[in-house]
C-alpha positions as CSV (number, residue, x, y, z in Angstrom):
1,M,0.0,0.0,0.0
2,K,1.3,3.5,-0.9
3,Y,-0.1,6.2,1.3
4,A,-0.2,10.0,1.4
5,L,0.3,11.8,4.6
6,V,-1.0,15.3,5.0
7,T,-0.2,17.3,8.1
8,G,-2.8,19.8,9.2
9,G,-5.3,18.0,7.1
10,S,-8.5,18.6,9.0
11,R,-9.6,21.9,7.5
12,G,-9.1,24.5,4.7
13,I,-6.2,23.8,2.3
14,G,-5.3,20.6,4.1
15,R,-8.7,19.2,3.7
16,A,-8.8,20.0,0.0
17,I,-5.4,18.4,-0.4
18,C,-6.6,15.2,1.3
19,V,-9.5,15.0,-1.1
20,A,-7.3,15.7,-4.2
21,L,-4.8,13.0,-3.2
22,A,-7.7,10.5,-2.7
23,Q,-8.8,11.3,-6.2
24,S,-5.3,10.4,-7.4
25,G,-5.7,7.0,-5.8
26,Y,-3.9,7.4,-2.5
27,P,-5.2,6.2,0.9
28,V,-4.7,9.2,3.1
29,L,-3.3,9.6,6.6
30,I,-4.8,12.8,8.0
31,N,-2.8,14.5,10.7
32,Y,-4.4,17.0,13.0
33,K,-3.6,18.6,16.3
34,G,-6.9,19.2,18.1
35,N,-10.0,19.4,16.0
36,A,-11.0,15.7,15.9
37,A,-14.5,16.5,14.6
38,A,-13.1,18.4,11.6
39,A,-10.6,15.7,10.9
40,A,-13.4,13.1,10.9
41,E,-15.3,15.2,8.3
42,T,-12.2,15.2,6.1
43,A,-11.9,11.4,6.5
44,D,-15.5,11.1,5.3
45,L,-14.7,13.1,2.2
46,V,-11.7,10.9,1.5
47,R,-13.8,7.8,1.8
48,A,-16.4,9.3,-0.5
49,E,-13.7,9.3,-3.2
50,G,-13.3,5.5,-2.7
51,Q,-10.1,5.6,-0.6
52,T,-9.3,4.7,3.0
53,A,-8.7,7.4,5.5
54,E,-6.8,7.2,8.8
55,L,-6.6,9.8,11.5
56,L,-3.1,10.5,13.0
57,P,-3.4,13.1,15.9
58,F,-0.1,14.7,16.9
59,D,1.4,18.2,17.2
60,V,4.0,18.6,14.5
61,A,6.0,21.0,16.7
62,K,6.6,18.2,19.3
63,K,9.2,15.8,18.1
64,E,8.4,13.1,20.6
65,E,4.7,13.1,19.6
66,V,5.6,13.0,15.9
67,Q,8.0,10.1,16.3
68,A,5.7,8.1,18.6
69,A,2.7,8.4,16.2
70,L,4.5,7.8,12.9
71,Q,6.8,5.0,14.2
72,A,3.7,3.2,15.7
73,W,1.9,3.5,12.4
74,M,4.9,2.1,10.5
75,E,5.2,-0.7,13.0
76,N,1.5,-1.6,12.6
77,N,1.6,-1.3,8.8
78,K,4.7,-3.3,7.8
79,G,5.0,-3.4,4.0
80,A,3.1,-0.1,3.6
81,T,5.0,3.1,2.7
82,I,4.3,6.8,2.9
83,E,5.0,7.7,-0.7
84,V,3.6,11.3,-0.6
85,L,4.2,13.7,2.3
86,V,2.5,17.1,2.3
87,N,3.8,19.4,5.1
88,N,0.8,21.7,5.4
89,A,0.4,22.2,9.1
90,G,1.0,25.8,10.0
91,I,-0.1,28.7,12.3
92,R,-0.1,32.5,12.2
93,N,0.3,34.8,15.2
94,D,0.6,38.3,13.6
95,V,2.1,41.2,15.5
96,L,4.7,43.9,14.8
97,M,8.2,42.7,15.9
98,T,8.4,45.6,18.4
99,F,5.5,44.1,20.3
100,M,6.3,40.4,19.7
101,E,6.5,38.1,22.7
102,D,9.1,35.3,22.7
103,E,6.3,32.7,22.7
104,Q,4.7,34.3,19.6
105,W,8.0,33.8,17.8
106,R,8.7,30.3,19.1
107,S,5.2,28.9,18.5
108,V,5.1,30.0,14.9
109,V,8.6,28.9,14.1
110,D,8.2,25.6,15.9
111,T,5.0,24.7,14.1
112,N,5.9,25.9,10.6
113,L,9.6,25.2,10.4
114,E,10.4,22.6,13.1
115,G,7.2,20.8,12.3
116,M,8.3,20.3,8.7
117,Y,11.7,18.9,9.9
118,N,10.1,16.7,12.6
119,V,7.8,14.9,10.2
120,T,10.1,14.7,7.2
121,R,13.0,13.4,9.2
122,T,10.9,10.7,10.9
123,I,9.8,9.1,7.6
124,M,13.0,9.9,5.6
125,Q,14.7,6.5,6.0
126,P,11.7,4.4,4.7
127,L,11.2,7.0,1.9
128,L,14.9,6.6,0.8
129,M,14.6,2.8,0.9
130,N,11.5,3.0,-1.3
131,R,13.5,4.9,-3.9
132,Y,10.5,6.9,-4.9
133,G,8.5,9.7,-3.3
134,R,7.1,13.2,-3.3
135,I,7.6,15.8,-0.6
136,I,5.5,18.9,-1.0
137,N,5.9,21.8,1.5
138,I,3.2,24.4,1.7
139,V,4.9,27.7,2.3
140,S,3.6,31.2,1.7
141,L,3.8,34.5,-0.1
142,S,5.1,35.8,3.2
143,G,8.2,33.5,2.9
144,L,9.0,35.0,-0.5
145,K,8.5,38.7,0.0
146,G,8.1,39.2,3.7
147,M,4.9,40.7,5.2
148,P,4.8,43.4,7.8
149,G,3.3,42.1,11.0
150,Q,4.5,38.6,10.1
151,V,8.2,38.6,10.9
152,N,7.8,35.2,12.7
153,Y,5.7,33.6,9.9
154,S,7.8,35.1,7.1
155,A,11.0,33.8,8.8
156,A,9.5,30.3,9.3
157,K,8.2,29.9,5.8
158,A,11.5,31.3,4.3
159,G,13.3,28.7,6.3
160,V,11.1,25.9,4.8
161,I,11.8,27.3,1.3
162,G,15.6,27.0,1.9
163,A,15.2,23.5,3.3
164,T,13.1,22.5,0.3
165,K,15.8,23.6,-2.1
166,A,18.6,21.9,-0.2
167,L,16.8,18.6,0.5
168,A,15.8,18.4,-3.1
169,Q,19.4,18.2,-4.1
170,E,20.2,15.7,-1.4
171,I,17.7,13.0,-2.4
172,A,17.1,13.6,-6.1
173,K,19.1,10.5,-7.0
174,R,16.6,8.4,-5.1
175,N,13.8,9.6,-7.4
176,I,12.3,11.7,-4.6
177,T,11.2,15.2,-5.5
178,V,10.9,18.0,-3.0
179,N,8.9,21.1,-3.9
180,A,7.2,24.0,-2.2
181,I,3.9,25.7,-3.0
182,A,3.6,29.4,-2.0
183,P,-0.1,30.4,-1.8
184,G,-1.1,34.1,-1.6
185,F,-4.4,34.9,0.0
186,I,-6.5,31.8,0.0
187,A,-10.1,31.7,1.5
188,S,-9.6,29.4,4.5
189,D,-9.7,29.3,8.3
190,M,-6.3,30.9,8.4
191,T,-7.4,34.0,6.5
192,Q,-10.9,34.3,7.9
193,D,-9.8,37.3,10.1
194,L,-8.6,39.3,7.1
195,D,-10.6,41.9,5.2
196,Q,-11.2,39.9,2.0
197,K,-12.8,42.8,0.1
198,E,-10.1,45.3,0.9
199,L,-7.2,42.8,0.1
200,S,-8.9,41.5,-3.1
201,A,-8.5,45.0,-4.5
202,M,-4.7,44.5,-4.4
203,I,-4.8,41.2,-6.3
204,P,-4.8,41.4,-10.1
205,M,-7.4,38.6,-10.3
206,N,-9.5,40.6,-7.8
207,R,-10.3,37.6,-5.5
208,F,-8.9,35.2,-2.9
209,G,-7.9,31.8,-4.2
210,K,-9.7,28.6,-3.3
211,P,-8.2,25.7,-1.3
212,E,-9.1,23.4,-4.2
213,E,-6.9,25.5,-6.5
214,V,-3.9,24.9,-4.2
215,A,-4.9,21.2,-3.9
216,A,-4.9,20.8,-7.7
217,L,-1.3,21.9,-7.8
218,V,-0.4,19.5,-5.0
219,K,-2.1,16.7,-7.0
220,F,0.1,17.4,-10.0
221,L,3.3,17.7,-8.1
222,A,2.5,14.3,-6.4
223,S,2.0,12.6,-9.8
224,K,4.5,10.8,-11.9
225,D,4.1,13.5,-14.5
226,A,6.0,15.9,-12.2
227,G,9.0,13.6,-11.9
228,Y,11.5,16.1,-13.3
229,I,10.4,19.0,-11.2
230,T,12.3,19.3,-7.9
231,G,13.7,22.1,-5.7
232,Q,11.1,24.5,-7.0
233,V,8.9,27.1,-5.2
234,I,5.6,27.5,-7.2
235,S,3.5,30.6,-6.4
236,I,-0.3,30.5,-6.6
237,N,-1.4,34.0,-5.7
238,G,-3.6,35.5,-8.5
239,G,-0.7,37.6,-9.7
240,L,-0.2,39.5,-6.5
241,Y,3.6,38.8,-6.4
242,T,5.6,37.4,-9.2
């Protein structure tokens, strides 16, 4: 069995990614931190596409939790491999750096950057032994251009971008691609506190993106057709920043 693992898969972009990968034929492991009800709804959507869904609750920022959950899954599913990993879990805690508390810095960096490392490192050895795989990191427009009020988030996502480019070179010979997707403003739980009408006026396409549009790009990068694309950061932002 070849599985796809999506971190932060319970809602928004993560949920759309889980459904898209199910449509590609993958059984999906849905990671979530706290919202079990939303994760169960995502699992139902995956099953509606004819694929199995399994919930994996853990906090990506906590290395011990990540290792315990994933190693237990691998032990209980000998012969199965996680072929596609989508590092989607992320949080925002926006504030000007002048007023930023240490915890606001640490929590955002730990979830967005450390979380990507914790999950990827834990499944790296089986992935290398399989000699095929797809790692897709969801980053952000903030990690490319920087956004005022998001020094923590911009730093974390920029770190993931650097890691994406380096890791892609390390494991390309094993037929494993590593790419990043940098969404702009996408209508989701993470952006529900933003003024969509005001911000849409700044976007050439004059609207926020949809989670399904990001998921469609994930679906392509996870496919065999994308086998010669690695180390790339692909923006999906309606023309806001190119």
